[in-house]
N, C-alpha and C positions, 0 to 999 in steps of 0.2 A: 439349573446346574445341580448335579448330584452332590451328596455329601462326601468330603474327602477325609474319611476317618482313619483308615489304615491302608497301607499299600499291600496288596495281595501278592506276596512273594514267598520264597521258600521258608522264611522265618515267621510266617503269619501265625502258625499254630503256637509257636513258642511265645510270640507276643501276646496272644490271647490268654495263654495260661499264666503268664507272668503279670497280667494286668491286675489281677486281684479284684477287690471290691469297688474300685474307683476307676473311671475312664473319662476321657474328654473327647467330644466330637466337635470338629471344626466345620462351620458352614458359612458361606458368604459368596456374594456375587464377585466374579473376577478373582477367585481365590488364587489361581495359578499366577496371574499377573502381579498380585500383591506379594506373593511369596518370592517371586523373581526379584522384585524391588528390594524386599527385606534381605534376601540372600545375596543380592548383588550379582546375580548371574547374567544380567543384561545391562551393562553400564556404558554401552556404546553411545557416543555423541553424534553418530552419523544420522542424517535424516534425508529422506528422498524428497524430490521436488513435490510429488503428490502428497506426501505427509505434511510438508511445510504449508502447502496451500489449504490444508484443512484447518489450520489454526486461524481463528477469526482476525487477530491483528494483522497477520501477513496478508490475508485475502483483502482486508479493508485497505491496507496501505497501497497494494498494487491497484486496486479498483479506484481509489481516490486519485492517485497520481496520474493514471492513464486517462481517467475521465476528465480531470481538470485540464491537463495539457491538450487533450483533444477538443475541448470546448473553447479554448482560446482562439480568437480571430487570428488568421494568418494573412499577411499583407505582402504584396510584391512592391519593392521599393527601388527607386532609381535616383541616385544623387539626392537622397533625403526626402524625395517626394513619392507619394504612393501612386502606383500605376494600377488604376482600378479596373481597366478593361483588359488586362493581360490574361491570356487563357490559363496560365498557371494558377492565377488567383482563384478561378472557378474550380480547377482541379484539386486544389488543396483546401478550398473553403466551402465547396458545394457538393460536387459529385466526383469521386475518384475514378469511377468507371460507370458503365451501364448496370453494374451489379451491386455497387456499394457506395454509400455516401462517404463524403470526406471525413465526417466525424467517426463513423464506424471503422474506417481503415486506419485512421491515426490512433484511435483508441486501441485497436488490435496491435499496432506496431509498438506503442508505448507500453502496453500491457506485457508484451513479450520482453521488452527491454528491462522492465522492473521485476519480472518473475524469472524467466529463463536466463536473463542477463544479456539478451541480444534480440533485436527486432529487425526483420528484413521486409522490404517491399520492392517489387520489380517495377521498373519504369518501361512502359511500352511507347515507342516512338513511331512516327509516320515516316514516309519516304524522305521528307526534308530534314528529319532528325528532331522534330519538335515533339515534346511529350504529349501524349493523348490519353493514356490510361495508366492507372496505378493498381497493381494487384498484390495481395499479401503472399508471402512465402513462409511456409511452415518451418519452424526452427529445426525440428528433427530431420527434415528433408534437405536442409541447406548445409553445405560444407565449404567454408572459405579456404582458399589455398593460394600459394604463390608458385609461379612457374620458374623455370631455370633463370630467367632474367629478373626475377623478383617482382613481377607484376602480379597484382591481386585479381583473382577470379573467384566466382561462386559457382560451385557445382550443385545443381538442384535436381532431385529425383521427383519426377511428376507422379501424379496418381496412377497413371497407366504403367509406371515402372521405367519409362524412358528417361534417361539422363539428359540434361541440358546445361550448358555453361554460359554464364553471364559475365560481362566485363564489370569492373568496379564502377564505371560510370552508368551502369544500367540498374544499380541496386542501391536503395537507401539502406544504410547499415547503422543502426543506433545501438550502442553498447552501454550497459550500466557502468562498466569499467573495463578498459582494454588492458591486455597484458603487453609485455614488451615486444613480443613477436608480431603484434598488430593483427594477428589472426585469432588467437584465443581471447576469451573474455571471462570476467568473473560473474558467477551466478550468486546474487546476494543471499538467497535462501539456503544454499549449500555451503557458501563460504563462512557463514555465521551459524552453522548447524547446531553447535552446542547451546547457544542461547535459545534457539527455536525449539530444540529438543526439551529444554526445561518446560516450555509452555505446553508441548504435546504430552509430556509425562504428567503434568498437573491436570490437563484436560482428561487424560485417560484415567487418572486416579479418581477424579470427580465422577466420571462415567461409571467406574466400577463400584463406587460407593453409593451413588444415588440412582443408578440406572435400573435396578431391579426393585421397583416400588419403594425405593429409599431404605431397603433393609441393609444395614451395615454388616460386615463380617463379624462373627462372634464365635465364642467357644462355649459349648454346653458341658457343664461340670456337674457330676452327681454320682451316686452309688450304683453304677452299672454292674450287673452280675457277670456279664461276659461281653465280648466284643460284639456279638450279634445283638445283644440287648441294647448296647450303646448305639449301634447303628439304627435300630428300630426307634429308639427314643429320639435320636437326632432327626430322623425322617419325620416323626410325628410333630416335633417342635417346628421344623422348617415348614411343613405343610400348614400348620396353624399360623405361623408368622405371615406366610404369603396370603392366606385367606383373610387374616385380620387387616393387612395392608390394602388388599383389593376392596374389602367391604368398608374400610374407613373406621374400623374399631380401634379405639385408643388403648384398650386393655386386652392383654393376652394372658391366659392362665398358664402357670408353670407348675408341674408336679412338685409335691413336697420333697425337699431334700436336694432339689436341682437349682442350678444358678446359671444365668447367661452372662458371660463376660465379653465385652467388646474386644475384638482383635485389632491391635494397633491403636494409634492416636486418633482423636476426632479431628475434623477439618480445622477447627479453631486453633487447636494446639499445634497442628502442622502448618499453620499460617497459609492455608490454601489460597484464600482471597488475595493477601499481599503478594504471594508468588505469582498469581495471574496478573496483578497490576504491574509487577516488575517486568513480566514478560512483555506487556504492552509497551512499556518504556524502552525495553531493549530493542523491540522491533522498530519503534520510532527512531532510535539512534541509527539503526541499520539503513533506513531510508531517508535519514535527515529530515524527519517530519516532527513538528511539534505534537506532543501527545494529544492535544485537544482534537486534532483531526482524525485520531483513532478512537474518538469518543471516550477518552480517559479524562474525566472531569473531576477527579477526586480533590484536586488542588486548584481547580479553575475558578477564576473570578472575572468580572467584567474587564478589569484593567489588564491582567496578564493574558487574557484571551485575545484582546486586541493586539497586544505586542506579539503574540504568536502568529497572528495574521501577517504582520509585517515581516516576521522571521521567515515565514513560508515563502513570501514573494521575493525577498532580498537574497536569501541564502539557499533556496531549493529550486523554485520555479525559474528564476532568472538564469541560472547556469544551465538547466535542462532545456529551456527555451532557446538559449543561444546555441547549444549543441545541436538541436534539431534544425534550427534555422540555417546554420552554416552547412549542415549536411545536405539540406534541400537545395541551397544555393549552389553548392559545388556540383552536385549531380545533375541539376536541371539546367544551369547556365554555364558551367565551366569556371575556370580560374580567371580568364581575361575578359571580364565584363563588369559593368557598373550596376547590373541588376542583382538584387538579393531578395531573400525571403526572410521575413521577421515575424516573430510572434508578438502580438499586441497584449502587453500585460496591464494596460490601463484598466481593463475590466476587473482585474483582481484588486485594484487599489481604490475602488469606489467606497466611499463612506456612506453615511446616512444622507437622505435627500437634501436636507437643509445645508449641510456642509458642502455638498457638491455644487449646489446652486450658487452659494456664496463664493466659492472658489472660481467657478466659471465667470461669474459676474465681475469679479476683481480682475481676472485675466483679460476680459473684454474691455473693461474700463481703463486698463493701463496699456492698451495697445499690444498685448502679447498674443492675442487670439482674436479672430474674426467671429462675429455672431454665428455664422454657419458652421465654423469649426466647433464652437461650443454646443450647437445643436447636434452635431454629429456625435459628440461624446455622450449625449443623452439618447442616441438612437433615433433622432428625428431628422427629417429631410430639410434641405436648404430652403431659404427664402430669398426673394429678390432683394438686392441691395445688401445682402448679408455677407458679402465677400470683402468688404472694406474694413480696414483697421480704424478704430476709434480711440480718441484720447480725450480726457476731461479738459475743458477749456482752462481750468485753473492750474494745469500742470505745464510748467515751462522749464526750459533748460536753466541751470543755475547761473550761467553766464548772461542770461537775459534779464535777470533781476536788477533793480536799481542799485547803483553803487558807483564809486569813483572809477572811471576808466573801464567800466564793465566788469570790475572785480566783484567777487562774491561779497555780500554784505557781512559785516561782523555780527556776532551774536548780540542780542539785545542786552544793553547794560554793560557790554564789555568796554573797558576803558573809561567808564564813567564812575566817578566817586561821589 
């Protein structure tokens, strides 16, 4: 970038003549952007979707939530029991179509939900009305609307330009947050644009400061005879600074009588790093994510990290899994049915191996779980004879214990003096 010493306008000659024996030359990467920030010429809090997604915490939050929800097992349930051979189970858990796996489709849908604010998937049915394929619908090509009777429809513009309209029962529609009209939705990255803009501005400042071989903006001060001399001196110093940075030279000579003064504050004084950490925390609040899942570990310990795991499952994934499960159930099976789709969150609550084995053993030993159900939790196949409930022989109903008229025994020593 060239040196921005003087503006060449009609008063250029008068400026040079009035300069006298001293002049200053300003040089630095991203000079215009820095001067805009200093001058306050661009204080808008607006941020576009594309700009927001370039911020690492936002990208990480969307990627984490979409991948985590897509990786959760999905089960078809009927009256509290799993229907393992139901075709919908394979559609949501294995292959959504001949073109896409269930994981990729669900990740795409959840990714649009947490980024654009809305994720759409089209349901293709056979002649009997059973779902056979699931296809993604692009957010920018989909327009929900209501007809004169208030019924919800989705107008979709195909790649060939032909429009097609789907009924509400033919589309999965997952929204980050719906508005009162039930058609519009909230985009998290634009609704909280001011917080995200802080992060993008900090990232831009860091890029301007360190993006050109780490040369900060500076002012060259010294006894310049004229404006042309100041320009030549500034060019020479700028060229020498770039060469020194490229060759790794720690020392750069400055002519006698000249001085380089940094323009603006250094990153430490401007608290650049704390600002970026605060941006991560703000993004975590937007998506209801514990900061540890955005790799913000400045205050992380073994104890509070484990608590953040519980927070994630209890307060974030549970509600989003219920939202998706009910949407799948409604659109695939309708309202009047005992079939439902549920996300299995047990995989997210797994502890260390020893704790899991001890918990499963206690559940089997107390008759709460069969051995095959315990093996299923570990991802292992069933064994013969493992479908029975077992109870330790020493465990008896309290009414079966010795006592007068079958009454429960008194505590040892009670009533004895």
